[in-house]
C-alpha positions in Angstrom: 23.1 19.0 16.6 25.9 16.6 17.6 25.6 12.8 17.3 26.6 12.1 21.3 26.2 8.1 21.4 25.6 5.0 19.8 24.0 2.0 21.4 23.6 -1.4 20.4 19.8 -2.3 20.1 18.4 -4.4 23.1 15.6 -5.8 21.3 17.0 -5.8 17.8 21.4 -6.4 18.4 21.6 -5.6 14.6 20.4 -2.1 15.1 22.0 1.0 16.7 20.5 3.6 18.8 21.5 6.7 17.4 21.5 9.9 20.4 21.7 13.4 19.3 22.5 16.2 21.8 21.9 13.6 24.6 18.7 12.1 23.7 17.7 9.4 21.5 16.9 10.2 18.0 16.5 7.2 15.8 18.1 3.7 15.0 19.7 2.5 12.1 21.0 -1.1 10.8 24.6 -2.1 11.1 25.1 -1.3 7.3 23.3 1.9 7.4 25.7 3.2 10.1 28.5 2.4 8.1 27.1 3.8 4.7 26.1 7.2 6.2 29.3 7.8 8.1 27.3 8.1 11.5 29.5 8.6 14.5 30.1 10.1 17.5 30.5 13.6 17.6 29.7 14.1 14.2 27.8 17.4 13.7 24.6 17.2 11.5 22.3 19.8 10.2 18.3 19.4 10.3 18.1 18.2 6.6 20.9 15.4 7.5 18.8 14.6 10.6 15.5 14.1 8.4 17.6 12.1 6.1 18.9 9.9 8.6 15.2 9.3 10.3 13.7 8.5 6.9 16.7 5.9 6.2 16.2 4.5 9.6 12.0 4.1 8.8 13.1 2.9 4.9 15.6 0.3 7.1 13.0 -0.9 9.5 10.4 -1.5 6.8 12.6 -3.2 4.4 13.4 -5.6 7.1 10.0 -6.2 8.0 9.4 -7.0 4.1 12.6 -9.5 4.0 11.2 -11.5 6.8 7.9 -11.4 5.4 9.1 -12.6 2.0 11.6 -15.4 3.5 8.6 -17.3 5.1 7.4 -18.6 2.2 7.5 -17.2 -1.9 5.4 -14.0 -2.7 4.5 -12.5 -5.6 5.2 -8.7 -6.6 1.5 -7.8 -6.0 1.3 -9.9 -2.6 4.3 -7.5 -1.3 3.0 -4.2 -3.0 -0.3 -5.0 -1.0 1.6 -5.6 2.2 3.7 -2.8 2.1 0.9 -0.3 1.3 -0.9 -1.7 4.4 2.7 -1.0 6.7 2.7 2.6 5.2 -0.6 3.3 5.7 -0.4 2.3 9.1 2.7 4.3 10.1 1.9 7.2 7.6 5.3 6.7 5.8 6.3 7.8 2.5 4.6 5.7 -0.2 7.8 5.9 -2.4 9.3 3.3 -0.1 7.2 0.6 -1.5 8.8 0.7 -4.9 12.3 1.2 -3.5 11.7 -2.0 -1.4 10.3 -4.2 -4.1 12.8 -3.2 -6.7 15.5 -3.9 -4.0 14.2 -7.2 -3.1 13.7 -8.1 -6.9 17.1 -7.4 -7.6 18.2 -10.1 -4.6 15.9 -12.3 -6.3 13.7 -12.9 -2.9 10.6 -11.6 -5.2 10.3 -13.3 -8.5 6.8 -13.8 -9.9 7.9 -16.8 -11.9 9.5 -18.3 -8.9 6.2 -17.9 -7.3 4.1 -19.2 -9.6 6.1 -21.9 -10.1 6.2 -22.8 -6.3 2.2 -21.8 -5.9 1.1 -24.1 -8.8 2.7 -27.3 -7.2 1.8 -26.5 -3.7 -1.7 -26.3 -5.0 -1.7 -29.6 -6.8 0.0 -31.2 -4.0 -2.4 -30.3 -1.3 -5.4 -30.3 -3.5 -6.2 -31.5 -7.2 -7.1 -28.3 -9.1 -7.9 -27.5 -12.5 -5.9 -25.4 -14.9 -8.8 -23.0 -15.1 -9.4 -22.2 -11.4 -5.6 -21.9 -11.0 -5.4 -19.7 -13.9 -7.8 -17.3 -12.0 -6.1 -17.7 -8.8 -2.7 -16.7 -10.3 -4.2 -13.8 -12.0 -5.6 -12.6 -8.9 -1.9 -12.8 -7.2 -0.9 -10.6 -10.0 0.9 -12.9 -12.0 1.3 -12.0 -15.9 -0.5 -14.1 -18.6 2.8 -15.2 -19.8 4.2 -16.9 -16.9 0.7 -18.4 -16.3 0.6 -20.2 -19.5 4.3 -20.9 -18.9 4.0 -23.0 -15.2 0.4 -24.2 -16.7 2.0 -25.5 -19.9 2.8 -29.0 -18.8 -0.2 -29.5 -16.5 -3.1 -31.8 -17.8 -6.5 -31.9 -16.2 -7.1 -35.5 -17.3 -4.3 -36.8 -15.1 -4.9 -34.8 -12.2 -8.7 -35.6 -12.7 -7.7 -39.0 -12.7 -5.6 -39.2 -9.7 -8.4 -37.6 -7.9 -10.9 -39.7 -8.8 -8.2 -42.7 -7.6 -8.2 -41.0 -4.0 -11.5 -40.4 -3.6 -13.4 -43.1 -5.4 -14.3 -45.1 -2.2 -15.5 -42.1 -0.5 -18.1 -40.8 -3.1 -20.7 -42.4 -5.5 -20.7 -41.0 -9.1 -22.8 -38.0 -8.5 -21.2 -36.6 -5.4 -17.7 -37.5 -7.1 -18.7 -35.5 -10.2 -19.8 -32.5 -8.1 -16.8 -32.3 -5.9 -14.3 -32.1 -9.0 -16.5 -29.8 -11.2 -16.2 -27.8 -7.6 -12.2 -27.9 -8.2 -13.2 -26.1 -11.4 -12.7 -29.1 -14.1 -14.9 -29.0 -17.1 -18.4 -31.1 -16.3 -18.0 -32.9 -19.7 -14.4 -34.0 -18.8 -15.3 -35.0 -15.2 -18.4 -37.1 -16.4 -16.5 -39.0 -19.0 -13.7 -39.9 -16.6 -16.0 -40.9 -13.8 -17.6 -43.1 -15.8 -14.5 -44.6 -17.2 -12.8 -45.2 -13.6 -16.2 -46.7 -12.0 -16.1 -49.0 -8.9 -14.9 -52.3 -9.4 
C-alpha cells in the first residue's frame, strides 16, 4: 500500500486527509503527520495503517477533550466521565482515556486543585453555600479530601451567612430566611443565632 495523496481538511484546516492507494483512508493533525513521517509515495504495511488509524482516532478525541476543558476548568473525574462516554459512543480503545488525561495533566489543562479553587469561588459568588455542602459537591466531582480541605480552609460559614442575610433580609421573615439558609447546607443552630442577631430594623 502506498500513500498517494495528502489534502488539507475542509471542515478543519488543521487536519490532513490521507489517501492510500487512491482512496481516502484517515486524517491526522499537522503535528501527527510530521511525527509519523507521513508523505506522498511512502509505502506502508497493514500494521502501519492500523497504527496510523489508531493515532487518527486518538488525535480527534484528544482535540475534543482539549476543547472541552478549555471552556471552563474540569476535574479529572469529569474529564474521565466525558471521555468514557465518547469512547462508548465511538467504540474506541479504552486506553485512550488514561493517555489523554495524562497528556492534559502534563500540559496543566487538567488540575484538580485549580478546578476546586475555581469551583468554590464560583459557587460562593453565584449563591451562598456552606462548607458542608461544598465538601459534598467536590467529593462528587472526584476531588481528594486533602484538596477539599485546602480550598475550604479559609472559608467561614458565619461570614457567608451574614452576607446572605444582608442580601435576603428584605424579602424574607425570620422563619423563611432560616429555612432558606438551612437549605444551603448551613447548620440550623448557627443560622437561627445569626438570623436573630441580624434582625430587621
